[in-house]
N, C-alpha and C positions, 0 to 999 in steps of 0.2 A: 807108322811114327805117330808117337803120342801128341806130338805138337800139332797134328793134323785134326785131332779130337776137339780141340779146344775150340770155343765159339769164335767166328771170324768177323773182325769188323766189316760194316756195310761196304766199305770203299775197297774191300780187296776182292780180286778175281778168285774163281773157283779153285785153282792150283796155285801152290806157293811159287812165288818169282822171287829174284834177286831183291828186289825192293822189299817184299813181305819179310823176307830172312833178315835184313839188315837195318830196315827201318822202323820206328814207331809210326803208327798212323792214327788220324783223326779225320772227322769229316765236318766242314763248316757247312751246316744245314741251310743257312739262309741263301747260301749261292750254289749248293749242290756240287761242292768241290772237296777234293781231299789235300790234305797235308801230310807230308811223309818227313819225319824228323830222324836225320842220321845221329850216331852217337857222337860225332864229332861236332855238331850244331848245324850242319848245313840241311836246308829244308827244299824238298821238291814239292811244286803244286801240280796238280792235274784234276781231271772230272771224276766225280763219283759217279757210280751207276745209276744214282737217283736222278742224274742231272736230265733236264727235258730233252737235250740234243741227243741222247742216247736212247730214247724211249719209242718202243713202237718199231716200224720200217724206216724212221727217220734216218737220214745218214748226212754225216757231215762232210761239205764239199769244200770249206775253205776255212784256214785259220789266219786271220789278220791281225798282226802286231802292230803295223802302222794305222795311222789315224788317231783322233782324239787329241788331246793336248800335248802328248809326248810319244815319240816312237820308240818304244822300249826295244826294238831290235836293234837300236843303235848304242845301246849301252854297254860299254867296254870298261873292263878291269885290268889292272897290272899287277905284276909281281906274284910270288908264291902266295902271299895271304890275299888276293884277288881283291886289292883296294881300288876305289874310284868307281865303283859302279853305281848306277841310278838309284837313288833312295826312294822307296815307295812306302805308302801306308797301307794298312791291311785292306783297305776298301778302294784302293785306286784301281783304275782300270789296267787290265794286264792284256786283253787281246779280245777280239770279236770272233764267235764262231758261227758259220753261216751254214745252213742245213739245206737239202735238196728241195723242200716244200717252201722254201721262201723265208722261212724264220731266222732270226739272227738273236744270239745271246753274247751278252759281255761278261768276260770271265775276270774276276778280281784278283790281287795278288795275295790276301788272305794271310799276309805275314808283313810285319813292320821291320823292313831291312833294306840291305843292298841288293839288287838284281845282279846277279852273277852272269847269267846266261839265259836264252831262251831256246826251247827245242826248234831250230830252224829248219829240222825235217818235216815238221808239221805244215809248212808253207808250201811244200812240194808234194807231201803225202799226208793230206789232213785226215784221211781214216784212221792213221795211226792212234789220233787222240782216243779212239774207242778200243784199242787193242788192249789185251790183259797183260801185254809185256812191258818190260821196264822202260821201253823207248817210248811210252805214251805221255810222259810227264810234259808239261807246258813250260815250265821255267823252274830255275834254281836260284835259291835266295841264301845269303847270310843273314838271319836276324841282327838286330842291334844288339849291343851287349846285355842290356837287361831282359831282352825277350829269349837270348840264345838258351836252348837247354841241351846238356852234354851228359854223358856218363853212361850208365848200364840202360840198355834197351827197356827193361821193365820199369824203371824209375822214370824214363824217358815218357813212356805211354801214360803214367798218371799225371805226370805235370802236363804233358800236351793236352790231354783231355780237359785238365782243370784251366789251363790258359785258353783254350778255345772257347769254353764256356764263360769264362770272365769276358772275353772278346765279344760274345754273343749278347751277354746282359747291357756292356756298355754301349755296344750298338744300338741295341732297342731303347736305351735310355736317352741316346742322343736322338733318334728317330721321333721319340716321343715330345722331347722338348722343342724340336723343330716343328712337330704338328701342331703344339701348343701355342708357339710364336705366329705360326701362319694363322691359326684360328683368330687371335688376338687381331692381327693386321687386318682380316677379311671383316671383323666386327666394327671395327674402327671406320675402316672404308664405307662399310654399309651404312654406319650413322652418319656419316658425313654426307653420303648421296642422298639420304632420307632428308636431312636438315637444309640441303642445298635449296630446294624451291621455296621452303618457308623465309630462309634468310634473304632469297632476291625478293619475295613478296614484301617484306618488312622494308627492305630499302626502297623499293620503289613507293610504298606507302608514305615514307619519311619524306622522300623526294617530292613528293605531290603536295605535302603539306607546307612545303617552303614557298613562300610568295615570291613571284617572279621580281627579278631586278629591272626597274624601269629603264628604258633606253634613254641614251644621252639626247637631252633636248627635250624629252616628253614632259607634259604638262603633269602636275602633281595629282594624284588621285586620292580620294577620300578614304580614311581609314575607319571603318564602321565601329570597330573594337575601341579605338581611341575617342571617337565621338562622344561616347557615353561616360568618360572619365573626365572629371572637372581639371582644368589647369593643362590638358593635353592639347597639342594640336592636332585636330583631326585630319591632317594631311601627312602622307609621306614624302619627305623631300625628294626632290630629284635632282639630278646633275645637269644643271642648264649651263651650255657654254657662255663666257663673259661676252657681251656685246662689243665688237671691235671699237665703236667710239667711246664706249665708257674705258675700255682698255686703254685707249690712247689719252684721255683725261687723266686717268689715275697715273699714267708714266709723267705727265705734266706736272700733276700735283706733288709727285716725289722729287722732281727738279726743283 
């Protein structure tokens, strides 16, 4: 068959499957996951052969859809048009994959759209996720209207790869901006921490330069600075309580 002589995408197994015959495909390289786009716009998401969970003798022992902020296994759709499914962003958590060597990997949705279903067989038979057969998919999505690609398979293939590349560039730009903001925050924090001892020392020096307030009833103390200035009283006034006898005399005078 001449179709078997064409170069095969990295996400496809060695032999043609139902998915290969009917779906255009592409790899989300940052997550090592495959996206399969049907002519009606429905998208399947699965693992790419390059995913770390499938390398060497490593074996998948569990696929967990629960956990995280949302349990995607509880997403429900209704009606012929499959409405009401949980909406997910391309980088939202889809599930966690546990391997026999203790490693764990988080799979992403890779698609902006509504989650139609997850492959519940993977919960009971996690090894299926590494199978070349069509039942190795992880989830089914209906992309949002602006991202949905329909039509001829060849056209879908071109548009799908272009869309995945655009998503990759957008994600890299977002991560770069987040990295820049984090560096800016770290620089401000370091500058503040470096200036804190100097600020504390300046405040202590200023406090030490302020003369103490004399206690109530304390005698006046000489002010050396005022003594050398003509016309100034060389004493710091103090707050002396009024003598009780004088207080009574002042009351009689007012009467």
